[in-house]
C-alpha positions in Angstrom: 86.2 80.5 61.5 89.6 82.5 61.3 88.1 85.4 62.4 85.9 83.5 65.0 89.7 82.0 66.2 91.1 85.2 66.1 88.5 86.7 68.5 89.0 83.9 70.9 92.4 84.5 71.0 92.1 88.5 71.8 89.5 87.4 74.5 92.0 85.4 76.0 94.5 88.0 75.9 92.0 90.0 77.4 91.5 88.2 80.5 95.1 87.2 80.9 96.0 91.0 81.5 93.4 91.8 84.2 94.0 88.6 86.3 95.6 88.4 89.7 98.7 86.7 90.5 96.9 84.4 93.2 93.4 82.2 92.1 90.4 84.8 92.1 89.1 85.5 96.2 85.5 85.4 96.7 84.6 87.2 99.9 83.3 86.0 102.3 85.5 83.2 101.9 83.9 79.9 100.9 84.2 77.1 103.4 85.6 74.5 100.3 87.8 76.6 97.2 89.4 74.0 94.9 90.9 74.9 92.1 94.2 73.1 91.5 94.6 74.3 88.3 93.9 78.1 87.7 92.4 78.4 84.4 90.1 80.9 83.0 87.4 80.8 79.8 85.4 83.9 78.4 81.7 84.5 79.2 80.1 84.2 76.1 77.9 87.3 74.9 74.7 85.4 75.1 75.6 83.9 78.3 72.3 82.3 80.3 71.5 82.0 83.7 68.4 79.4 84.0 66.9 78.3 87.0 63.5 77.2 88.7 61.1 79.9 88.8 60.4 81.6 92.4 59.7 85.1 93.2 63.0 86.3 94.6 64.9 84.1 92.9 63.6 85.0 89.5 64.6 88.6 90.8 68.4 87.4 92.0 68.7 85.9 88.5 67.4 89.0 86.8 69.5 91.3 88.9 72.6 88.9 88.6 72.5 88.5 85.4 73.1 91.9 84.5 75.5 92.4 87.1 77.9 90.0 85.5 77.2 91.2 82.2 78.1 94.7 82.7 80.6 95.0 86.0 83.8 94.1 83.9 85.4 93.9 87.1 89.2 95.0 86.6 91.4 93.8 89.5 94.1 96.1 91.0 96.7 93.6 90.4 97.0 92.0 87.2 99.7 89.3 86.3 99.0 86.2 84.6 97.1 83.1 84.7 96.3 79.8 82.4 93.9 80.4 79.3 91.7 77.3 78.9 90.8 76.5 75.4 87.4 75.1 76.4 84.5 77.3 74.8 82.9 80.2 76.4 80.7 79.8 79.0 77.1 79.7 77.9 75.4 79.1 80.8 74.8 78.7 84.7 72.3 76.3 85.8 70.7 76.7 88.8 69.0 74.0 91.0 67.3 74.1 94.1 66.0 71.1 96.0 63.5 73.1 98.2 61.8 76.6 96.4 58.8 76.6 98.8 61.0 76.9 102.2 60.7 80.6 103.4 63.4 83.0 104.8 63.3 82.5 108.0 66.4 81.9 110.9 68.3 78.7 110.3 67.2 78.7 106.5 69.4 76.2 104.8 71.8 78.7 103.0 74.2 76.2 101.7 75.2 75.7 97.9 77.7 74.6 95.2 79.1 76.1 92.5 80.7 73.4 89.9 82.7 75.1 86.5 84.5 72.3 84.5 87.3 73.1 82.1 85.4 71.0 79.1 81.7 71.9 79.9 80.4 75.6 78.4 77.5 75.0 81.2 78.1 76.2 85.1 76.5 74.2 87.7 74.4 76.0 91.4 72.9 73.5 93.3 71.2 74.9 96.4 68.7 73.3 98.9 67.1 76.6 99.1 66.3 79.7 97.1 68.2 81.1 99.8 71.1 79.3 99.3 70.9 79.5 95.5 71.4 83.9 95.9 74.4 83.0 97.9 75.8 80.7 94.8 74.9 83.8 92.6 77.6 86.1 94.3 79.9 83.7 94.8 79.5 83.3 91.1 79.5 87.1 90.0 82.9 87.2 92.0 84.7 84.3 89.6 83.9 87.0 86.7 85.5 89.7 85.4 87.2 91.6 82.9 86.1 93.2 79.5 85.2 91.3 77.9 84.2 89.1 80.5 85.9 85.6 81.2 85.3 83.3 84.4 87.1 80.8 86.5 86.9 77.2 85.0 88.3 73.8 86.6 86.8 75.4 89.8 84.8 73.7 92.9 83.0 75.5 96.1 80.7 74.2 98.1 79.7 76.3 101.2 77.6 77.4 103.8 77.8 79.8 107.0 79.2 78.9 110.3 76.8 81.1 112.1 73.0 81.2 110.8 72.5 84.9 112.0 74.7 87.6 110.8 73.5 91.0 110.8 73.7 94.8 111.1 71.8 97.1 113.1 71.2 100.7 112.1 70.2 103.1 114.5 67.4 105.5 112.4 66.0 107.4 115.7 68.9 109.2 116.4 69.3 110.8 112.9 67.4 109.8 110.0 68.2 107.6 107.2 66.3 108.3 103.6 64.8 105.2 102.1 67.9 104.5 99.4 70.2 104.7 101.9 68.5 101.6 103.8 67.8 99.7 100.4 71.7 100.3 99.3 72.8 99.1 102.7 70.6 95.8 102.3 72.2 95.5 99.1 75.6 95.6 100.0 75.0 93.0 102.8 73.7 90.5 100.6 76.4 90.8 98.9 78.8 90.0 101.7 76.4 87.6 102.6 74.9 88.8 105.6 71.1 88.1 106.2 69.4 90.5 109.2 68.8 93.8 109.2 68.2 94.9 112.6 66.4 98.3 112.1 66.7 100.2 115.2 63.6 102.5 114.7 62.7 104.0 118.0 64.5 105.5 120.5 64.1 108.5 122.9 65.3 111.4 120.3 62.6 110.7 117.7 59.6 108.3 116.9 59.6 108.1 112.6 57.6 105.3 112.4 54.4 106.3 111.2 51.8 103.6 112.8 48.5 103.8 111.8 47.0 103.2 115.0 48.9 105.7 116.8 50.0 108.7 114.1 50.3 110.9 116.9 53.1 108.9 118.1 55.3 109.9 114.8 53.5 113.4 114.2 54.8 114.5 117.6 57.9 112.4 118.0 59.5 112.7 115.0 62.0 115.1 113.6 59.3 116.5 110.9 57.0 114.8 108.1 60.0 114.8 106.1 62.0 112.7 108.4 58.9 109.5 108.4 59.0 105.8 107.4 55.5 104.9 106.4 53.9 101.8 106.1 54.5 102.0 102.3 58.0 102.6 103.0 58.2 99.6 105.5 56.7 97.2 103.1 59.2 98.5 100.1 62.2 97.9 102.7 60.6 94.2 103.6 60.5 93.1 100.3 63.5 94.5 99.0 65.0 92.8 101.7 63.1 89.8 101.0 64.7 90.0 97.1 68.0 90.5 98.8 68.0 87.3 101.1 67.7 89.9 104.2 65.4 89.8 107.1 64.0 93.1 108.4 64.1 92.6 112.2 62.4 95.6 113.9 63.3 97.3 117.2 60.7 99.6 119.5 63.3 100.2 122.2 61.3 100.1 125.9 60.9 100.4 128.6 63.8 102.9 128.5 65.1 104.4 125.3 61.4 106.0 124.8 61.2 110.0 125.5 60.3 110.3 122.2 56.9 109.3 122.9 56.0 111.8 125.2 54.7 114.0 122.4 51.3 111.8 122.0 51.6 110.2 125.5 53.7 112.4 128.1 51.5 110.8 130.9 53.2 107.7 130.2 56.5 108.5 129.9 59.1 108.9 133.2 61.3 112.0 133.2 60.6 113.2 129.6 62.3 116.5 128.2 64.3 116.4 131.2 68.4 117.3 131.1 69.9 114.4 131.0 72.5 114.8 133.8 71.7 117.4 136.0 74.2 119.8 137.8 75.3 118.7 141.1 74.5 115.3 140.9 76.7 112.1 140.2 77.0 109.9 137.0 75.2 107.3 139.1 72.1 109.8 139.6 71.8 110.6 136.1 68.4 110.4 133.9 69.9 109.0 130.8 73.5 107.7 129.6 73.4 110.8 127.0 71.2 113.6 125.9 67.8 112.4 125.0 65.5 111.4 128.5 62.7 109.1 129.0 61.3 105.8 130.1 57.9 104.4 129.8 56.2 103.9 133.3 54.8 100.7 133.8 52.5 101.7 136.5 50.8 104.3 134.6 47.0 102.7 133.8 47.3 103.9 130.2 51.0 102.6 129.1 49.6 98.8 128.6 47.1 99.9 126.1 49.1 102.3 124.3 51.7 99.4 124.0 49.1 96.8 122.7 48.2 99.5 119.8 51.8 99.3 118.9 52.8 95.6 119.8 49.7 94.8 117.3 50.6 97.4 114.2 54.2 96.5 114.6 53.2 93.1 114.1 50.8 93.8 111.1 53.8 95.2 108.8 56.2 93.5 109.8 55.9 89.7 108.6 59.2 88.8 110.2 59.3 85.9 113.3 61.8 87.9 115.8 60.6 91.2 117.6 63.5 93.4 119.1 61.5 94.5 122.4 64.7 96.6 123.7 65.3 96.8 127.3 68.4 98.0 128.0 69.8 101.3 130.2 67.1 101.5 132.2 68.2 104.4 135.1 67.0 104.1 138.6 67.0 108.2 138.6 64.6 108.4 135.9 61.5 106.0 137.4 62.3 107.5 140.7 61.3 110.7 139.8 57.9 110.1 138.6 55.7 110.1 141.5 53.7 107.0 140.6 57.2 104.9 141.1 58.1 106.9 144.3 54.8 105.8 145.7 55.2 102.2 144.9 58.9 102.3 146.0 57.6 103.7 149.3 55.8 100.3 150.2 58.7 98.3 149.6 58.5 97.8 146.0 62.1 97.6 143.8 62.3 99.3 140.6 63.3 95.6 139.4 59.9 95.0 140.8 58.9 97.8 138.4 60.2 96.2 135.1 59.2 92.8 135.9 55.5 94.4 135.7 56.6 95.6 132.3 58.0 92.6 130.8 55.5 90.5 132.1 52.9 92.2 130.5 54.3 92.6 127.2 56.6 89.6 126.9 53.4 87.0 126.6 51.8 89.6 124.3 54.6 89.4 121.8 54.6 85.4 122.1 51.2 85.6 121.7 51.6 87.3 118.1 53.8 84.4 117.3 56.9 86.4 118.0 60.2 85.3 119.6 61.3 88.2 121.8 64.7 89.5 121.4 66.0 91.7 124.5 69.6 93.2 125.2 71.3 91.8 128.0 70.4 94.6 130.6 66.8 92.6 131.4 68.6 89.8 133.3 72.0 91.2 133.6 72.1 94.9 134.8 73.4 95.0 138.2 70.6 97.4 139.6 67.3 96.9 137.5 67.0 93.3 136.2 64.2 90.9 136.3 63.8 86.9 137.3 65.2 84.9 134.3 62.0 82.2 135.0 59.8 85.1 133.6 61.5 84.3 130.1 60.9 81.3 128.4 64.3 80.0 126.8 62.0 78.7 123.9 60.6 82.3 123.0 63.6 84.2 124.0 66.9 85.9 122.4 69.2 87.9 124.5 71.7 90.6 122.8 74.8 91.0 124.4 76.9 93.8 124.1 78.6 94.5 127.6 81.8 92.8 128.7 82.7 90.8 125.6 82.9 87.3 125.9 81.7 87.7 129.7 78.2 88.6 128.9 77.9 86.1 126.1 79.1 83.1 129.1 76.4 84.3 131.5 73.5 84.5 128.9 74.0 80.9 127.5 74.8 79.4 131.0 71.6 80.5 131.8 69.8 78.5 128.9 69.6 81.3 126.5 70.0 81.8 122.8 72.3 84.9 122.4 73.4 87.2 119.5 76.7 89.1 120.3 77.5 92.5 119.5 80.1 93.2 121.7 80.9 97.3 121.8 84.7 96.1 122.5 84.5 94.8 118.7 81.1 95.1 116.9 80.2 98.9 118.0 80.9 101.2 114.8 80.6 104.7 115.7 83.0 104.2 118.2 86.2 106.1 118.0 84.6 109.4 116.4 85.0 111.8 120.0 81.8 112.8 121.7 79.0 115.1 120.8 78.5 117.2 123.6 78.3 120.9 122.6 80.4 122.3 125.9 82.3 119.1 126.7 85.7 120.9 128.1 87.8 117.6 127.3 88.2 119.1 124.4 90.2 122.2 125.7 92.3 120.1 127.9 96.1 119.1 126.4 96.2 115.6 124.2 97.5 113.5 126.7 94.1 113.8 128.9 92.1 113.4 125.7 93.7 110.2 124.7 93.2 109.1 128.5 89.9 109.7 128.1 89.6 108.0 125.1 89.1 111.0 123.3 85.6 111.5 124.5 84.2 108.5 122.8 82.5 106.0 125.8 83.9 102.6 123.8 87.1 104.0 122.2 89.3 103.1 120.3 87.7 102.7 116.8 87.3 99.3 115.8 89.0 98.7 112.8 88.5 96.0 110.5 91.3 93.7 111.9 89.6 93.9 115.7 86.3 93.0 113.9 87.6 90.2 112.2 89.6 88.8 114.8 86.3 88.6 117.4 85.9 84.9 118.3 82.3 85.2 119.6 82.4 81.7 121.2 86.0 82.1 123.0 85.6 80.4 126.6 82.4 78.8 125.6 81.9 74.8 126.0 80.7 73.0 122.8 77.0 72.5 124.4 77.4 76.4 124.7 78.7 77.5 121.3 75.2 75.8 120.1 73.1 78.7 121.7 75.3 81.2 120.1 72.9 82.5 116.9 75.7 84.4 115.8 76.5 88.5 116.1 75.9 91.9 114.7 77.8 95.1 113.9 75.8 98.0 115.2 76.2 101.4 113.7 74.3 104.2 116.5 73.6 107.3 114.9 74.9 110.1 117.7 77.2 111.2 114.3 76.0 109.5 111.2 73.6 109.6 108.6 72.8 109.0 105.1 76.0 111.4 104.0 78.6 108.8 106.0 76.8 105.9 106.2 78.7 103.4 103.2 82.2 104.5 105.1 81.1 103.7 108.2 80.2 100.2 107.7 82.0 99.1 105.1 84.7 97.2 104.8 84.5 96.7 108.6 81.1 94.9 108.2 82.8 92.9 105.5 84.9 91.6 107.9 82.3 90.0 110.7 80.9 89.0 107.0 83.9 86.5 106.5 84.4 85.8 110.4 80.4 84.3 111.3 80.3 82.9 107.2 83.2 80.6 107.3 85.6 81.8 110.4 88.7 84.0 110.5 91.2 80.9 111.2 92.4 79.1 108.4 93.2 75.3 108.0 96.0 75.1 110.6 93.4 77.0 113.6 96.2 80.1 112.8 94.0 83.4 112.3 94.3 84.7 108.6 93.6 88.5 109.2 97.0 88.8 107.3 96.1 86.5 104.3 92.8 88.4 104.5 94.1 92.1 104.0 95.1 91.7 100.1 91.5 89.9 99.8 89.5 92.5 101.5 91.3 95.3 99.6 90.5 93.6 96.5 86.9 93.5 97.5 86.9 96.8 98.5 87.7 98.0 95.4 84.6 95.9 93.9 82.4 97.0 96.5 83.3 100.6 95.3 82.4 100.2 91.7 79.5 98.6 92.6 78.2 101.8 94.1 78.9 101.0 97.7 81.2 104.1 99.1 83.1 101.7 101.5 86.6 103.1 103.0 89.8 102.0 101.9 92.2 99.7 104.3 95.5 101.0 102.7 97.1 102.8 100.2 96.7 101.4 96.8 100.8 101.0 96.7 100.6 98.1 99.3 98.7 95.8 97.0 101.1 96.7 94.1 104.3 96.1 96.5 103.4 93.0 98.0 104.4 92.4 101.4 106.2 95.6 101.5 103.1 97.0 104.1 103.7 94.3 106.5 105.8 93.8 109.9 108.3 91.6 111.0 108.0 92.2 114.5 105.3 90.8 116.8 103.2 92.9 119.3 105.0 93.1 122.6 102.4 95.1 125.3 105.8 96.5 126.8 108.1 99.5 125.7 110.9 97.9 124.5 112.8 97.4 121.5 110.5 94.7 120.0 108.3 97.2 119.3 108.6 98.9 115.9 107.8 102.4 115.0 106.7 103.0 111.6 106.5 106.8 110.5 103.1 108.2 109.3 103.5 112.0 109.0 103.5 114.3 111.8 102.4 111.0 114.7 104.0 107.5 115.4 102.2 104.5 114.7 103.3 100.9 115.8 102.6 98.2 113.9 103.0 94.5 114.6 103.3 91.5 112.8 100.7 88.4 113.1 101.5 86.4 115.8 98.4 84.6 116.6 
């Protein structure tokens, strides 16, 4: 007995050494997190998780049990906390109201976690398996140290503000290994994100091997080592299901389709042409970046090929949402095609060409029991767009990416649901310069390069604070807000592949994850990015230890010296003495206090 008492005391001391001065933080921050008397107890060596038998839940229980017992997380700052005299925690008991609810859009992800200080069992209650998974992640973040200890006297109730919390990855411009995608999905789940938007194809490559039309990949991919086979897709989808993440495919059409020309050259307008011909104006470009080609809706073979592709994609992706693209259709590309020229010469318009495509493809997507997602351009483009009456709101979702909340407002005012991916806030590829090989901009003085955004069209770099502070329903009425499903960050891959994937995504995607889960404001309505900084530092540290190569957001010194990396000067847009200039080596940086 004496040895047992001594052993328990030593466990308590080890827990004490590894604790933060503030209560343990969970990322994303839960909606309700009550810990009136911060205490901890040890986690029993024989700790177990009891849960109903269900395939994905059982997989999650096995995964989290292994993580909880092996992670031994040590916080970056280690003050003290009260150690409870309660016995070690033996069991996490999970109850689920309905274990048969499938993972679909809008599924209930709510859960509660209760860990009292006088029991050796903790309780996780959820409406669905998918809520139970979110609760398991929360519980795992309440465990730390070596030997492990766990917070007690704590109650968490949680559910997301937005049902669609996603990440778009472009695998056409550069290829990502399947393991890169799986690692991304696991990180998404840890951040309580639930939609992997797979932008599979574009003008640059067609890496998806479709059994009904294998030449599309054989002649449109970068090579046999750069393909996603049906078995790869199955593995990714099943992995996503195990982690509570839906996989939504995007086959971008009719624009961004140059990669189809290898297999079907006759149906692709302006394929393999120089993107911005010499002597032409910007508005006469064939594509917005190198890589030309748009499907020609007027060619008699086009829709036969499209049917094959749509049926095949639908057969290997069970997801109810199907993204059909529809962005950046360039007038000059279609105008260069003789069939379209003939149509225009008889009074036809380019918008009517697009309408022919939408009027064929949209009903076919609906007939496959799918909801169609389109980029905003389909109804909001200045030159080529369709009459919204062609697209029924009950079967259509738009994804906004231009003009911030202005586009979101226009979409919901038209009665459509919307997913927000504003390039001003959520495009994670921005700020890395351009990729043109002979761009003379970079031979100009620094002040000219700076004025041109460093060559990046969507400059500047989107910091985690920029991502975190974006209010995706700003300026909407309460009724309009109901049509905002959520948001997605996007990583377009002109200058990204698996070697930089983690750092480009994390922890900036974590910032969106919290904003869409529990919001970016505190109980008083004030934006909480200042308070979130230390929490995100700690969460980034934990992600790195879990094998995610998230980039740092501050020197470690900032955590060890609380408040010293803040500023007491509020932002002022003018060049006056209210601005504070901080030395950062060879350049000056202006930092400003939270004034929201």
